[in-house]
C-alpha atoms as an extended CHARMM CRD file, in Angstrom:
* protein
*
       171  EXT
         1         1  MET       CA            -23.2000000000      -10.2660000000      -40.7120000000  PROA      1               0.0000000000
         2         2  LYS       CA            -26.1970000000       -8.2000000000      -41.0620000000  PROA      2               0.0000000000
         3         3  ASN       CA            -27.7730000000       -9.6080000000      -37.8340000000  PROA      3               0.0000000000
         4         4  TYR       CA            -25.2230000000       -8.1840000000      -35.4230000000  PROA      4               0.0000000000
         5         5  ASN       CA            -27.3730000000       -5.3380000000      -34.1740000000  PROA      5               0.0000000000
         6         6  GLU       CA            -30.4990000000       -7.3480000000      -33.7490000000  PROA      6               0.0000000000
         7         7  ASN       CA            -31.7650000000       -8.6870000000      -30.4840000000  PROA      7               0.0000000000
         8         8  VAL       CA            -31.2450000000      -12.3860000000      -31.0600000000  PROA      8               0.0000000000
         9         9  ALA       CA            -30.5470000000      -14.9790000000      -28.3660000000  PROA      9               0.0000000000
        10        10  TYR       CA            -27.7870000000      -17.5010000000      -28.8520000000  PROA      10              0.0000000000
        11        11  ASP       CA            -28.0260000000      -21.1400000000      -27.9390000000  PROA      11              0.0000000000
        12        12  LEU       CA            -25.1210000000      -21.5440000000      -25.4900000000  PROA      12              0.0000000000
        13        13  LYS       CA            -25.8030000000      -25.2340000000      -24.9300000000  PROA      13              0.0000000000
        14        14  LEU       CA            -23.7360000000      -25.9840000000      -27.9500000000  PROA      14              0.0000000000
        15        15  PHE       CA            -20.5940000000      -24.7790000000      -26.1540000000  PROA      15              0.0000000000
        16        16  GLU       CA            -21.1450000000      -26.6150000000      -22.8540000000  PROA      16              0.0000000000
        17        17  PRO       CA            -19.1830000000      -29.8140000000      -22.2110000000  PROA      17              0.0000000000
        18        18  LYS       CA            -21.2090000000      -32.8570000000      -23.0490000000  PROA      18              0.0000000000
        19        19  LYS       CA            -22.2410000000      -35.1910000000      -20.2760000000  PROA      19              0.0000000000
        20        20  GLU       CA            -21.6970000000      -38.8370000000      -20.6360000000  PROA      20              0.0000000000
        21        21  GLN       CA            -24.9610000000      -40.5590000000      -20.9370000000  PROA      21              0.0000000000
        22        22  ALA       CA            -25.5330000000      -43.3060000000      -18.4630000000  PROA      22              0.0000000000
        23        23  VAL       CA            -25.8830000000      -46.7310000000      -19.9320000000  PROA      23              0.0000000000
        24        24  PRO       CA            -29.0650000000      -48.3470000000      -18.6860000000  PROA      24              0.0000000000
        25        25  VAL       CA            -28.3820000000      -51.4220000000      -16.6140000000  PROA      25              0.0000000000
        26        26  ALA       CA            -30.6520000000      -54.3280000000      -17.0650000000  PROA      26              0.0000000000
        27        27  ARG       CA            -32.2660000000      -55.2570000000      -13.8020000000  PROA      27              0.0000000000
        28        28  LYS       CA            -33.6490000000      -58.5270000000      -12.9050000000  PROA      28              0.0000000000
        29        29  LYS       CA            -37.2710000000      -58.5640000000      -12.2040000000  PROA      29              0.0000000000
        30        30  VAL       CA            -37.8950000000      -59.9110000000       -8.7650000000  PROA      30              0.0000000000
        31        31  LYS       CA            -41.3130000000      -60.9910000000       -7.8050000000  PROA      31              0.0000000000
        32        32  ALA       CA            -42.3470000000      -59.6660000000       -4.4560000000  PROA      32              0.0000000000
        33        33  LYS       CA            -43.5580000000      -62.2400000000       -2.1080000000  PROA      33              0.0000000000
        34        34  VAL       CA            -46.9960000000      -61.3520000000       -0.9630000000  PROA      34              0.0000000000
        35        35  LYS       CA            -47.5010000000      -62.3970000000        2.5770000000  PROA      35              0.0000000000
        36        36  ASN       CA            -50.7910000000      -63.1170000000        4.0960000000  PROA      36              0.0000000000
        37        37  PRO       CA            -51.9990000000      -59.8840000000        5.7810000000  PROA      37              0.0000000000
        38        38  THR       CA            -52.9630000000      -61.7540000000        8.8880000000  PROA      38              0.0000000000
        39        39  THR       CA            -49.5170000000      -63.2510000000        9.3390000000  PROA      39              0.0000000000
        40        40  GLN       CA            -47.7020000000      -60.0590000000        8.3930000000  PROA      40              0.0000000000
        41        41  LEU       CA            -48.5160000000      -58.3150000000       11.7150000000  PROA      41              0.0000000000
        42        42  ARG       CA            -47.0180000000      -59.8250000000       14.8190000000  PROA      42              0.0000000000
        43        43  PRO       CA            -49.6390000000      -60.4510000000       17.3830000000  PROA      43              0.0000000000
        44        44  MET       CA            -49.0810000000      -58.2750000000       20.4840000000  PROA      44              0.0000000000
        45        45  THR       CA            -48.4560000000      -60.2920000000       23.5620000000  PROA      45              0.0000000000
        46        46  ARG       CA            -49.9000000000      -59.3610000000       26.9160000000  PROA      46              0.0000000000
        47        47  ALA       CA            -46.4470000000      -58.5370000000       28.2930000000  PROA      47              0.0000000000
        48        48  ARG       CA            -45.7110000000      -56.1020000000       25.4450000000  PROA      48              0.0000000000
        49        49  TYR       CA            -49.1170000000      -54.5300000000       25.8840000000  PROA      49              0.0000000000
        50        50  TRP       CA            -48.6270000000      -54.0040000000       29.6160000000  PROA      50              0.0000000000
        51        51  ARG       CA            -45.0430000000      -52.7670000000       29.1290000000  PROA      51              0.0000000000
        52        52  GLY       CA            -46.2420000000      -50.1600000000       26.6500000000  PROA      52              0.0000000000
        53        53  LEU       CA            -49.1310000000      -49.1690000000       28.8880000000  PROA      53              0.0000000000
        54        54  ILE       CA            -46.8810000000      -48.8210000000       31.9480000000  PROA      54              0.0000000000
        55        55  ARG       CA            -44.3070000000      -46.8410000000       29.9390000000  PROA      55              0.0000000000
        56        56  THR       CA            -47.0090000000      -44.4630000000       28.7050000000  PROA      56              0.0000000000
        57        57  PHE       CA            -48.5420000000      -44.1030000000       32.1570000000  PROA      57              0.0000000000
        58        58  SER       CA            -45.1620000000      -43.4350000000       33.7900000000  PROA      58              0.0000000000
        59        59  THR       CA            -44.2580000000      -40.8360000000       31.1250000000  PROA      59              0.0000000000
        60        60  ILE       CA            -47.5560000000      -39.0300000000       31.6700000000  PROA      60              0.0000000000
        61        61  THR       CA            -47.0880000000      -39.2170000000       35.4520000000  PROA      61              0.0000000000
        62        62  VAL       CA            -43.5920000000      -37.7370000000       35.2400000000  PROA      62              0.0000000000
        63        63  MET       CA            -44.8540000000      -34.9310000000       32.9960000000  PROA      63              0.0000000000
        64        64  ILE       CA            -47.6820000000      -34.1320000000       35.4320000000  PROA      64              0.0000000000
        65        65  ILE       CA            -45.2510000000      -34.1170000000       38.3820000000  PROA      65              0.0000000000
        66        66  LEU       CA            -42.8500000000      -31.8120000000       36.5100000000  PROA      66              0.0000000000
        67        67  PHE       CA            -45.7030000000      -29.4920000000       35.5690000000  PROA      67              0.0000000000
        68        68  GLY       CA            -46.8910000000      -29.3980000000       39.1970000000  PROA      68              0.0000000000
        69        69  ALA       CA            -43.3610000000      -28.7210000000       40.4320000000  PROA      69              0.0000000000
        70        70  MET       CA            -42.9840000000      -25.9110000000       37.9150000000  PROA      70              0.0000000000
        71        71  LEU       CA            -46.2760000000      -24.3540000000       39.0840000000  PROA      71              0.0000000000
        72        72  TYR       CA            -45.1900000000      -24.6660000000       42.7300000000  PROA      72              0.0000000000
        73        73  ILE       CA            -41.8420000000      -23.0220000000       42.0350000000  PROA      73              0.0000000000
        74        74  GLN       CA            -43.5170000000      -20.1760000000       40.1610000000  PROA      74              0.0000000000
        75        75  ALA       CA            -45.9000000000      -19.6600000000       43.0980000000  PROA      75              0.0000000000
        76        76  GLN       CA            -42.9570000000      -19.5240000000       45.5030000000  PROA      76              0.0000000000
        77        77  ILE       CA            -41.1510000000      -17.0370000000       43.2740000000  PROA      77              0.0000000000
        78        78  ASN       CA            -44.2560000000      -14.8540000000       43.1520000000  PROA      78              0.0000000000
        79        79  GLU       CA            -44.5650000000      -14.8950000000       46.9550000000  PROA      79              0.0000000000
        80        80  VAL       CA            -40.9150000000      -13.9150000000       47.3680000000  PROA      80              0.0000000000
        81        81  ASN       CA            -41.3150000000      -11.1260000000       44.8020000000  PROA      81              0.0000000000
        82        82  ILE       CA            -44.3500000000       -9.8040000000       46.6930000000  PROA      82              0.0000000000
        83        83  GLU       CA            -42.3270000000       -9.7960000000       49.9360000000  PROA      83              0.0000000000
        84        84  ILE       CA            -39.4450000000       -8.0290000000       48.1960000000  PROA      84              0.0000000000
        85        85  ASN       CA            -41.8100000000       -5.3500000000       46.9070000000  PROA      85              0.0000000000
        86        86  LYS       CA            -43.2830000000       -4.8640000000       50.4080000000  PROA      86              0.0000000000
        87        87  MET       CA            -39.7790000000       -4.5200000000       51.8640000000  PROA      87              0.0000000000
        88        88  ASN       CA            -38.8220000000       -2.0220000000       49.1510000000  PROA      88              0.0000000000
        89        89  VAL       CA            -41.8810000000        0.0670000000       50.0490000000  PROA      89              0.0000000000
        90        90  LYS       CA            -40.8840000000       -0.0710000000       53.7310000000  PROA      90              0.0000000000
        91        91  ILE       CA            -37.3260000000        0.9250000000       52.8600000000  PROA      91              0.0000000000
        92        92  ASP       CA            -38.6020000000        3.9070000000       50.8600000000  PROA      92              0.0000000000
        93        93  GLU       CA            -40.8350000000        4.9530000000       53.7660000000  PROA      93              0.0000000000
        94        94  GLU       CA            -37.9850000000        4.6710000000       56.2750000000  PROA      94              0.0000000000
        95        95  GLN       CA            -35.6130000000        6.5970000000       54.0200000000  PROA      95              0.0000000000
        96        96  SER       CA            -38.1240000000        9.4190000000       53.6720000000  PROA      96              0.0000000000
        97        97  LYS       CA            -38.6230000000        9.3700000000       57.4630000000  PROA      97              0.0000000000
        98        98  GLN       CA            -34.8470000000        9.5360000000       57.9510000000  PROA      98              0.0000000000
        99        99  THR       CA            -34.5930000000       12.4650000000       55.5620000000  PROA      99              0.0000000000
       100       100  ARG       CA            -37.3910000000       14.2910000000       57.3970000000  PROA      100             0.0000000000
       101       101  LEU       CA            -35.7260000000       13.6670000000       60.7740000000  PROA      101             0.0000000000
       102       102  LEU       CA            -32.3290000000       14.8230000000       59.4960000000  PROA      102             0.0000000000
       103       103  LEU       CA            -33.8590000000       18.0430000000       58.1990000000  PROA      103             0.0000000000
       104       104  SER       CA            -35.5660000000       18.5640000000       61.5480000000  PROA      104             0.0000000000
       105       105  LEU       CA            -32.2840000000       17.9410000000       63.3790000000  PROA      105             0.0000000000
       106       106  GLU       CA            -30.3970000000       20.3300000000       61.1060000000  PROA      106             0.0000000000
       107       107  SER       CA            -32.9760000000       23.0550000000       61.6980000000  PROA      107             0.0000000000
       108       108  ARG       CA            -32.6570000000       22.5880000000       65.4710000000  PROA      108             0.0000000000
       109       109  MET       CA            -28.8610000000       22.4840000000       65.3780000000  PROA      109             0.0000000000
       110       110  SER       CA            -28.3180000000       25.5300000000       63.2120000000  PROA      110             0.0000000000
       111       111  LEU       CA            -25.8570000000       28.1120000000       64.4970000000  PROA      111             0.0000000000
       112       112  SER       CA            -28.5440000000       30.6570000000       65.2230000000  PROA      112             0.0000000000
       113       113  GLU       CA            -30.5740000000       28.1290000000       67.2480000000  PROA      113             0.0000000000
       114       114  VAL       CA            -27.5010000000       27.1250000000       69.2930000000  PROA      114             0.0000000000
       115       115  GLU       CA            -26.6460000000       30.7690000000       69.9430000000  PROA      115             0.0000000000
       116       116  LYS       CA            -30.2280000000       31.5020000000       70.9440000000  PROA      116             0.0000000000
       117       117  TYR       CA            -30.2660000000       28.5250000000       73.3460000000  PROA      117             0.0000000000
       118       118  ALA       CA            -26.9300000000       29.5680000000       74.8750000000  PROA      118             0.0000000000
       119       119  THR       CA            -27.9530000000       33.1630000000       75.4800000000  PROA      119             0.0000000000
       120       120  GLU       CA            -31.5660000000       32.6760000000       76.5930000000  PROA      120             0.0000000000
       121       121  ILE       CA            -31.5640000000       29.3950000000       78.5280000000  PROA      121             0.0000000000
       122       122  LEU       CA            -27.9660000000       29.0110000000       79.7060000000  PROA      122             0.0000000000
       123       123  GLY       CA            -27.4360000000       32.7410000000       80.3190000000  PROA      123             0.0000000000
       124       124  MET       CA            -24.2160000000       32.9760000000       78.3310000000  PROA      124             0.0000000000
       125       125  LYS       CA            -22.9660000000       36.1770000000       76.7740000000  PROA      125             0.0000000000
       126       126  LYS       CA            -20.6810000000       36.9670000000       73.8840000000  PROA      126             0.0000000000
       127       127  VAL       CA            -16.9840000000       37.4550000000       74.6500000000  PROA      127             0.0000000000
       128       128  GLU       CA            -15.9710000000       41.0270000000       75.2490000000  PROA      128             0.0000000000
       129       129  GLY       CA            -12.5500000000       42.5300000000       74.7240000000  PROA      129             0.0000000000
       130       130  PHE       CA            -11.5660000000       42.8040000000       78.4180000000  PROA      130             0.0000000000
       131       131  GLN       CA            -12.1180000000       39.0430000000       78.8820000000  PROA      131             0.0000000000
       132       132  ILE       CA             -9.3950000000       38.0670000000       76.4020000000  PROA      132             0.0000000000
       133       133  ASN       CA             -5.9170000000       37.3330000000       77.8390000000  PROA      133             0.0000000000
       134       134  TYR       CA             -2.9780000000       36.6750000000       75.5690000000  PROA      134             0.0000000000
       135       135  VAL       CA             -0.1110000000       34.5150000000       76.7870000000  PROA      135             0.0000000000
       136       136  GLN       CA              3.3680000000       35.3600000000       75.6330000000  PROA      136             0.0000000000
       137       137  MET       CA              6.3070000000       33.0430000000       75.9690000000  PROA      137             0.0000000000
       138       138  THR       CA              9.7000000000       34.6290000000       76.3790000000  PROA      138             0.0000000000
       139       139  GLN       CA             11.6540000000       31.4560000000       75.7410000000  PROA      139             0.0000000000
       140       140  GLY       CA             11.9720000000       29.7620000000       72.3780000000  PROA      140             0.0000000000
       141       141  ASP       CA             11.0030000000       26.2360000000       71.5030000000  PROA      141             0.0000000000
       142       142  LYS       CA             12.7170000000       23.4870000000       73.5050000000  PROA      142             0.0000000000
       143       143  ILE       CA             13.2770000000       19.7670000000       73.1180000000  PROA      143             0.0000000000
       144       144  VAL       CA             13.2190000000       17.7180000000       76.3280000000  PROA      144             0.0000000000
       145       145  ILE       CA             14.6820000000       14.2030000000       76.3380000000  PROA      145             0.0000000000
       146       146  ASP       CA             13.7660000000       11.7040000000       79.0440000000  PROA      146             0.0000000000
       147       147  ASP       CA             17.0270000000       10.4150000000       80.5940000000  PROA      147             0.0000000000
       148       148  GLN       CA             15.5660000000        7.0510000000       81.6190000000  PROA      148             0.0000000000
       149       149  ASN       CA             14.9150000000        5.8600000000       78.0480000000  PROA      149             0.0000000000
       150       150  ILE       CA             18.2950000000        6.8530000000       76.5740000000  PROA      150             0.0000000000
       151       151  GLY       CA             19.9070000000        3.4420000000       77.1320000000  PROA      151             0.0000000000
       152       152  GLU       CA             16.9760000000        1.5470000000       75.5880000000  PROA      152             0.0000000000
       153       153  THR       CA             17.9400000000        2.0420000000       72.0020000000  PROA      153             0.0000000000
       154       154  ASN       CA             19.1510000000       -1.5290000000       71.8270000000  PROA      154             0.0000000000
       155       155  LEU       CA             16.4840000000       -4.1850000000       71.0940000000  PROA      155             0.0000000000
       156       156  ALA       CA             18.0300000000       -6.7040000000       73.4440000000  PROA      156             0.0000000000
       157       157  SER       CA             17.9770000000       -4.2650000000       76.3490000000  PROA      157             0.0000000000
       158       158  LYS       CA             14.3160000000       -3.4590000000       75.6730000000  PROA      158             0.0000000000
       159       159  ILE       CA             13.4250000000       -7.1480000000       75.7000000000  PROA      159             0.0000000000
       160       160  SER       CA             15.3780000000       -7.8340000000       78.8800000000  PROA      160             0.0000000000
       161       161  LYS       CA             13.7330000000       -4.8940000000       80.6960000000  PROA      161             0.0000000000
       162       162  SER       CA             10.3190000000       -6.1450000000       79.5570000000  PROA      162             0.0000000000
       163       163  VAL       CA             11.0520000000       -9.6450000000       80.9110000000  PROA      163             0.0000000000
       164       164  VAL       CA             12.2660000000       -8.2110000000       84.2310000000  PROA      164             0.0000000000
       165       165  ALA       CA              9.1370000000       -6.0780000000       84.5030000000  PROA      165             0.0000000000
       166       166  LEU       CA              6.9620000000       -9.1500000000       83.7710000000  PROA      166             0.0000000000
       167       167  ILE       CA              8.7160000000      -11.2340000000       86.4510000000  PROA      167             0.0000000000
       168       168  GLU       CA              8.2880000000       -8.4480000000       89.0100000000  PROA      168             0.0000000000
       169       169  TYR       CA              4.6060000000       -8.1940000000       88.1470000000  PROA      169             0.0000000000
       170       170  LEU       CA              4.0770000000      -11.9300000000       88.6180000000  PROA      170             0.0000000000
       171       171  ARG       CA              5.7160000000      -11.9540000000       92.1360000000  PROA      171             0.0000000000
């Protein structure tokens, strides 16, 4: 009991469950048959050789064609992007031209410019008090009803009058 405060490690393997030890199985010793190294490899026939060569050549050809197609597509994409950029530059130029023209139009159409044009070129003058005439109506508001259309409230009568008018037009 005197070793309680000391720094001593405990062996916890004693408390772990024990594993069952595997019983070694006796194996039969089998002698490997040693084949003659020359007979071990199958001789390659001409047909297999040519099949493999054609397969390799066709794979390489397909890869080259795909690579060429990819390069062609990238070139086309680059050309289209260049055209898009040129069109964007043209659009920017035309928008700035439109803005400049609108500002020019607004400066020409300002109220002072219109008044100046009217007085100097057209010879107009401002309205004076003696030129103003006021109209007074002695009667109140009136509602006038057209007597010809009073009977046409019915849909059937409207249709029949339209048919009669069409027949008269065709005569």
